[in-house]
N, C-alpha and C positions, 0 to 999 in steps of 0.2 A: 520483469525486472534486473538487476543486474545482481551477481552473483552476491550469496548470502556472505557476511562478514566472518575473516577466521580470526576467529580468538585465541587460536592457541597455533605457534608457527613452530616447527620442527629447525633445528641447528644445522640441517645438509649435512651431520658429518657424522662417523663413528659409523654404525649399522643402521643410521636412519630413522631409528625407532620412534623418535621425536614426530617426525613427517609421517608413519604410518598413523600412530596415535592422532593425527591432527586432523589426518582424512579422514579418520574413522568417526573422528567426533563429527564431520563435517558432514557425509554422508548419514548420518543418523540425524541429522538437524534436516538436511536435503531430505530424506525419507520422512520423517516426521512433519515436514512442510507439506508434502504432497497429502501423505495419509488423513494428517490434521485436515484440513481443507477441504479434502474433498468428503469423508465420512464425517467428520466432528471428532473432538478429540478425546470424549468419552467413550468414544466406541472401539477405539483401537489401543489395542494392549501392548505392555512392554514383549510380550512375546514375539507377535508381530513384529514390532518395529525392529527389532534385533535379527530376525529371518530375514525381513527384505533389507536389512543394510548392510546383512554379512558382516555381522559384526558376533563377539560372544557377549553375555550374561557382563560378564565382569569387567567387560570394556564397556557397555552401557551405565554401569553403574557406577564405573571410575572417572566419568564426566558427568551426568547427572545423578543426583541424589533420589531422586522419584520421576515417575511421568509428568506429574506436574511443576517438576522445574524443566525438564525438558519442554514444556507446552510453554514457560516463560520465556526460555530461549528461542522459541521458534517465534511468537509473537516479537520478542525484542531485532530478531533479524529482520523479519520486513519492516519493522520501524526503521532500521537503519539502511537499509536499500532505501525505501522513501525517502529519509531525511539526504542520502548521496543523491539521489537524483533529483531533487527539488535542490538541494545544495549547487549542483552543476548549472540548473537552468537559472539560479540568480545570479551565478557568478560569469553567467554570458553575456556579451555586449546584446541585449534583447528589450526591446519595450518592457514595462512592467505588465502592461494589458497583455501582450502577447504570450508572458510568461502565466497567468491566469489563464487564457482561454488555453493555451499548450497543457497547461495539467486537466483541464477539463477534456481537452481531445483525447488525453491519453486515457482517461478513465473511459471515456466511450472507445474505445479501443478495448480495452480489457472487459466491457460489460459484454461486447458481441462477438467476445473469444471462445472457440469450445472450452468447455469445462468449466465454465463460471459458474460459479455458486454463491455468491454475492460478496461481502465483506470479508475478509479472514478477522477483522480486529470487531464487527460487530456479530459475526458470529461465536468467537470467542468468547463476549461479553454474555451472550444469553446464554453459554453454556455454565459458566461461572459466575453469576448474579451476584454474591456477596461482596461488596464494598472492601472488604478489606481481604481479598482472597489477593493473592500475586498476579495471577492471570488477570484479575480484574484490573487491577493497580497499572498492569502494564499497558494496557488496554487507554486507561483513563490516560496516562501519561503520555502517551503518544497524541491523542487526542487534543489532549492540551496544548502541544506543541504545534500539532498541525493547526490549528484556529490560531496562534500566534503568530503562525506562520503566513497564513490567507489575512489574515487582519492587518499585518506586519505588511505586505504587497497592496493593499488596498490603500494604505495611506500613502502608498509613495506614488499613487496617480491620483491626488486627490486633498487638500488642505483640509477638505469636510474630516471630521470624525468618523474612522474605519471599524468600528465596532461591530455597528449592526450591519455591515458587508459580512465583514470576516462568516459572524455566524450565521448570516442567509446563505453564504458561498457552501459551508460544512453541510446545512442542512438539506439545501439542493443535493451537495453531494452522497448522504445518507440515504435519501430518497429513490437519487436515480439507481442508486445501486441495489437496493432492496427491489423499485421496480424491474430493473434490467432483468432479474433472475427470475422476478416471480411474475412478470408479465411479457411486453415487448421489450426485447431489448432495444432496438431501433429508434420507437418512442421515447423510450428512456433517455437514449442517449441525446435524440433530437431537444426535447424538453431540457436537458441538464445546457445543453450549449445555448439555447434559448436564455434559461433563466443567467445564465454568465453574461452574457453580454447585457442582459437587459440591466443586470447589477451594478455593471459597468458604468452602462450609459446613465443611471439615476446617480452614484456616486460621484459620478465626475461631470455632471450636468451636460453632458453631451453625445453624440452619437458620431461613432467614429467613424470617420469619413461620409460622414450625412446619412447614415443607414446599419441596421443592425448586420450583425455579419454573420453568412447564412451558416445555420447549422447542419452538422454531416446529415445526409441523409440516405435513404437506398441509392445507390450505385452513385454515392457523391461523398469523397472521402474527404477528410480535414486537409486545409494547403498547408503546405508547406510552413507557413507563419504559425500554424497552431500545431500542427501535428512535431511536438518534438522532441518526447522522450516520453519511456513507459512510467506513469506511477500507479504501479500496481497496490491493490492493498488484497496480494494474494502471493502465496508462493510459487518460484517457478516453474515451471513443467520439468517433466525429466529431462 
């Protein structure tokens, strides 16, 4: 996944204080992303965040009112990175079905990656189940955008109504990301890619090139047409 969006930019003049403050905020976000994803938001305290980000308590509270405020920013940073990545795919001169397969192939790569612990959004929602909590709301907002985006892509591949295909894609994605963590990540990835290919065949009423696209399996990497970009529902590594 791409770098987290920087939300506070220094001027680069004078003593450079603005730049240092911005970098401290980004370190907090990056540290929070790694720890929250690996261990859970509730498990990680402010003292540890401050120590591992190498900032002071005053710096922490200058940027975030509370740990939950930081958790909302963490979810927002993952959301913004995914929006930027999918935006770069949709802006490229690629067939729409290749974009959908590319999103799936990138999820497969993530599911198989070391340190994978499931979807950051689903994990956060499980920790904050109250619908009115800001973290929960941030997750819901991301999922609504993702569903609308996927549905819009399916709408470009056929004149048929795309709502069912969009919802089915999101459910396949959710299931694969959970199964990839709790079970066999290779089988989860293969099932996801077969499911996406099947959705496209049903939605468009035709098989691409007369046959289903092969799903990535052991020793078989996604083709250049599908391995387009990382669409990660997890924070970046160190």
